[in-house]
N, C-alpha and C positions, 0 to 999 in steps of 0.2 A: 554649566549654569545658567540659571533662568534670566531673560531679558528684563530689565529694567524700565522704567520711564521717565525720561527726564524732562521739564517743561521751563524752558527759559524766557524770562519777559525780559526784553532789551529796553533798556528806556536811556535816552541821551545821543549823544556825539556817534560819530563813524567808527572812532576808537574801541568803543561800547560793544557794536555791531562784530568788527574783527574779535574783540577779547572772548564774546558770546560765544563764537566759534571755536576758541582755543581751550576754553571750559568745556562744549561737550567734547571737545579730542581729548580731552584730558582724561576724561571719564567714561573713554572706550573701555578701557582696561578692566574695568569696575562692572564690566557688562551693561550700561545705562546706553537707551537709545532714545532718539527723539518720539514723544508721547504724541497720539493721535489727538489729546486734546488736554484740558489743563486738569480736567475731573479724572483722567488715567492716570496721572502723574503720581511717582513714588518719591521721586524728589523734584520740588519746584526753587528754581534761583529766579532772583531779582537781581540785574545787573543794573545798578543806580547812576543815576548821575546827580551833582549837585552844583554845576555851572551855574543854574537861574535856579530860582526860588519853588516856581512852578513845578520843573521837572522833580525837586527834590519832595513836593507836595503828592506828586502823581506817584511817585514811589511809596511813598508811607499810604496813602490811599488802596494801591492794590496790595500790600503786606496786610492792610487791616481786615480786606475782604477775603485774604487768605486763614483768618481764625476759624471762620465756619467750615471750612475743608476740610482742618486738621481735626475738628469734632468728630466730622464724619468718617474721618483715616486716622485715627492716633498713629499709624507707624509712617505717615507721609513726613518726608525730611524738608524742612523749608530754610533755603540760604539765602542771605544777602551779600552782595558783591558791588564793586565799582568803587565810585568817588563820596557816597552819601557813607558806605559801610567805610571807608578810610576815614570821613571825618568824623562819624559819630560814634566806632566802635562798641563798647558795651552798653550804653547809652539806649542802643537798638533794642540790646533783650532784654534791658529792663522795664522800656515802653512795651514792646510784644513779648511777652511771655512765651508765645508758641513760635517763636524763632529758634530753631538748632543752630547756626552757622551764620558769624559773620566774618565775611575774610575780605580783604582792602585789596586793593590794586597790584599788588607786589605778590599775593598770596596764589594765581592761579593755579602753578607750579605745586604746591602744598596740599590743594584742595583735593585731590584724590586719596591720600591718606586721611585726612580729616573726617571726610565722607566715610568711610571704611570704618573709623571709630566708633563714628556717631552709629553705624548701622549695628556694629557689635555691642558696643556698651553705653549707648542712648544717652548722650552727655552733651553740655552744649560746649560750643568752642568760639573765642573770636581771636581772631589772627589781622593784625595790621600792621604786622611789622614790614618793613621797608627793608629792602636790597640793593644790590649796587648790579643789578645783572639781569635783562629779561630771558625770562624760561621761554625755550624753544622744544617743541615737542617734536617736529619734524611729521615724517610722515607716518603715521598710525593706520595699521591695518583694521577695517570696519569702519572707518570713518568716511561717512557719504557727505563730501564737500558739495558746498549748496550747487543748485543746477544753473544760477544764474552765468548769466555772460560776462558780469562785472564782477569785480571782487576788489575788497580792501586787503592791503598789505602793510602791517603796523614796522615801518624801519626803526622807529626812536621813540622814548615816551620820556615825560617828563618835562621841565622847563625851569629855567632860573633867570625869566626875566622879570619877574615880581612888579607885574602890572599891579596895581594898588587896590582893582577892583575883582582880582580874579582867583579862584582857589586850588587850579590848577598845580602850582609848586606846591601846592599844601599837600594834594591830594593823590597825585601822581609822581612826586618827588623830583629828585634832581633828573638832570638830562641824561639819557643812558641812549647809547646806539647799539642796534643789531649789526652782528659781524657781517659783509655784504655778501659772503658766501652763502651764508644761510637764507638772504633776501633772494639771492637770486636762485639759488634751488627751491625755495617754498613758490617764487613765480612761474619755473617752469611747470612745476607738479600740477598748478593751476591752469598752466595752458593746456598739459596734457588731459584736465581733466574736462576741457570744453570752455576756460574762461579766456575771452576776447580782450578784456581792459582791467588792465588792474589802476586802483589809487593809493598811492603810496601816502602812508598816513604819519604824519609828527607833530604836535605840536609847534615848535619852529624846522622844518626841515631843512632850512639855510644851516643850522646848524651841526646837521648830521655829520658824525664823526671826526668831528674837531677835537674833543677831548681823547677820542680812542686811538686818534694818528689814522682812522681807517681811511677811505679815500673820500674825495668832496662830495658833495649831493650832487652836481653837474659830472661828476664822474662816473657816481652811482647810476644816474640817470641814461649815462652813453651805454654804463654794462646793457642795464633794463633792454635797453632800443634795440640791442641785438641779439634779443630772444625772438627765435622762430617761432612762427605761430600765433604770436603776440600782435594784439593790430593797434594798441591805444595804450597812452600811459598819462596818468592825470596823478596828480600831486595837490595834500592839502596840511597843513598851513604856512603861508610864508610870510616873517614877519616883516614890514618894511623898512626900519633901520639895516636889517640883513640880507636885502635883494642885491646880489652880486652881478657883476657885469658877466660872469660865464654863467649864471642861470638865464639871464637874458638873452645871451647868446643862442642857447639852446633851443630857444623857443623859433629860430631860426634855420639851425641846423641837424635837430633830429624829426626824422619825420613820423614817427609814433606819439612825439610829444603832442596832445591837445590842444590848440591854439585858445587856451582860457586860463587865467592865474586867479586864484582868490584872496586878495591882498587886504588883511581887517586895517580900517584908515581909524575906528571906531569915533571920533571925533572931526570938526573941520576947525574946532578952536584951539589954536597954541597953549593957551590957558588951559583948556582943559585937557588936553593931551600932556602936557607938564605936569597936571596932577595926578592925571592916569598912569605916570612914568613908561609912556611910550618911546621916551627915548628920539624922536623926530617931531618936524615939525607939519604942517601942512605945506606948507614950499616945497621941503624935501620929499614928500609925499608926488605930489604933483611933477616936479621933476624927475623923478623915477617910472612915474606912468610915463611921460613924456619919452623918455629912452627906451622905456619897453615897447611902446609904439613905433618907434625908429627902427627898431631890430625885428618886430612882426608888428605891420600895420591892421594885420585881422584879429589881433589880438583880443579876446573877451575879456573884460576887468569884472570881477565881482567885489562886494566885500561885506564887511561889519559893521554897524552903527550901533553904540548904546545913547540913551537919549534920557535926558535926566540926571544925568552925574552930578552929584554933591556941589553945587555952587554955580551951575552950566546956568547961565542969564537966555534970555530972549536973544539977547546980542550974539552970545554965542552959538546957539540952534541956529543961526539966520548963516553964522560962518559955515557951521555943517553942509545946507540947505546950497551955499555959495560953491564948496569943493563938490558937491553931488553934481550939480551943473557944468564946473569946469571939468570935470572928471569923463562924467556922460559913462555912467557906469550900466553894466548890462543887467545887472541885478544886484539888489542888497537882502541880508539878513538883519533885521534892525529890531531891539528889545527895547523894554525900559530898563534901568538900572533897577538892581534890588539888592540890598547889604546880603554880603554872603559872611558864614562865620570866618574867624581868624585873619581877615585880609582888612589893610589899614583906612580904604576907604568908607569901613563900617563907622567909623567911628569920624569923618569929617561932619563937620555942622554945613548948614545951608542945604539942608536934604529940599528935593524939588518936591511938591505935592504929586499926589498919584494922578489926581483930574489933569494936573497941567502936564504930565509926563505923555498921559494917554492921548492929548490933544495934540501932543507935539510928535508924536509916534503915527499918529493918522496923518497928520500935515506931513512926513517926511515920506511918507509911504504914497499918500496919494502924488506926491513932487515926483519920486521916483518914478512911477509908472510911466508917468510921461517921457523919461528917456528910455524904460524899458521898450514900450510900444514903438517909439520911432527908430530903436535898433531893429527893431521885429521887421517893420513896414521897409526898412532897406532891402529887403530879403524875397521882397514878394516876386515873383517870378524867375525866381533864380532856384540854379540846382544845387540842392545842398546833399554832402554824402554822410549818410547816417547807420551808428553801429543799431541794431535793430535787439530791443530787448526783450520783446513777447508781443504780447497784448495789450491793446491801450485798457488803460482802468474804466476808461466811461463805455467800453464795446460791450454792447449788449449779449447777454445769456442766451437770451430771446433771437438774435440774429438768425437770419436765415445760412445756414452753413451748406447750402447747394450753390449759393452767388457769392464764391470767395471774394469778389470786387468789395464786397459790402463790409468783409472783416476789416475793424480798423488795428493797424501797428502802434507800437509806439519804440522810439530810439530816440538818442541823441548826435548832436552837431558835434564836428571838433572842440566847436567855442561854448559846447555845454548848454545849447538849447535844444529843448524840449520839443520834437515833432510827431505828432500823430498821424499816420496817413493810410490811404486804402492801397490796393494792389493794382496795377495796369491791367486790364482785363485782357483775357488773354495768355497771361503769365501762367507758363508750366510752373513753378517755384511755388510749393503750398505752404513751407515753413520757412521764414524770414527771419527768425529766431539766433541771433551769432552771427547773421549775413551785415556784408556792408552793402547798402539800396541806397541809389541813386533816388532823390527827390524830388520834385517839381513845387518850391513854396506857392500856395493858394489863396491860403488865408493869414491874416495874425490875429494873435492876442495879447495881452498882456504879459500871462507867463509860457505861452507854447506855440507852437507853430500847427498849421493843418496844412495837407498836400495830398498829391499821389505820386505812385512809383513813376518815374521816366520811360 
């Protein structure tokens, strides 16, 4: 059977990155392999995100451009997967007749049969049916796992928190946890292929296993911590209301668990948090941060914040800035609120103007940079252990490769700080990828560190 070319454009979160790998794996039996370029593709799949309006617009823009390619290659199959597919369904094929298949977040396991039918019968398919299990693909001969040092592993999908601004429960469905044995088996296979660090993914990892009566999330972490050859463990995301004492304790006890937690707060105003249905207060959030730091003083804390939620006043925004100052976050992902389909907040009155949202976002980012730089300055002159992921993005292709001490590498610390460094002069090691290297920090920026090998 002739090899066919598959091109996947992944938009959005880490879970979409993982899902795209599962899509590629599922299509191996149909003899699809990674396309060298978009123009060479026999099958193009756009794995979409609908968490924010901008990501959705990006997906439709790319899909629109594919119509030209379809005219040149009438046999080209074009598919749309992910959250926008789940959300819009049949509307997509009505809007874009050149699309062959729309498949939702629970349809990856059914995708090979759909593609085979399209190849044979050339008809359109829309599959957004939800299921109560997660498809397991296991090891498939011929699938080339990415050669990255780090990898994502989904441990659960779905969410039942129903925050009033969030589409996830509507496009990812109810919470479903994978069997821990399958998770451990997958991570062992990744380690055998060269992965040194895994990030465990779930909309709320603190809920892992509760419905299915699997082990708890801290117990799963303990099992992953015992896997030989694995250097580091990360996870995301943890809901503040469910952050347990056992999970806090894990940062103290587990040597492979990175000293970093992403703990989305969304707002510092109790009034806004209540409207968001977050089920905690700013005071409870600060209390949990304090307890985390009691268990693990060096832990880095990052967060998500939404500015301009409907009804957010200047006073509410000031409370958010106050919370940022009290926590001293290592980093923030901040976004302007945008209405999303189906969610309650879309119908809330007192919308904040786009101009005001932009101003608040810039104020918040400038404010946060002060704390990020302060955190980084504390590392000046210190030695940090870095897991090297490869060449720095800023490494020049024109650099003199006869002088390896000029080549810049990149990696991250346990606390998730990005570090770019040059090798020590005279070092015999030529390839640092996948190695743990001690780096002396010599310069700090707001979002990264520079140093030299010790």
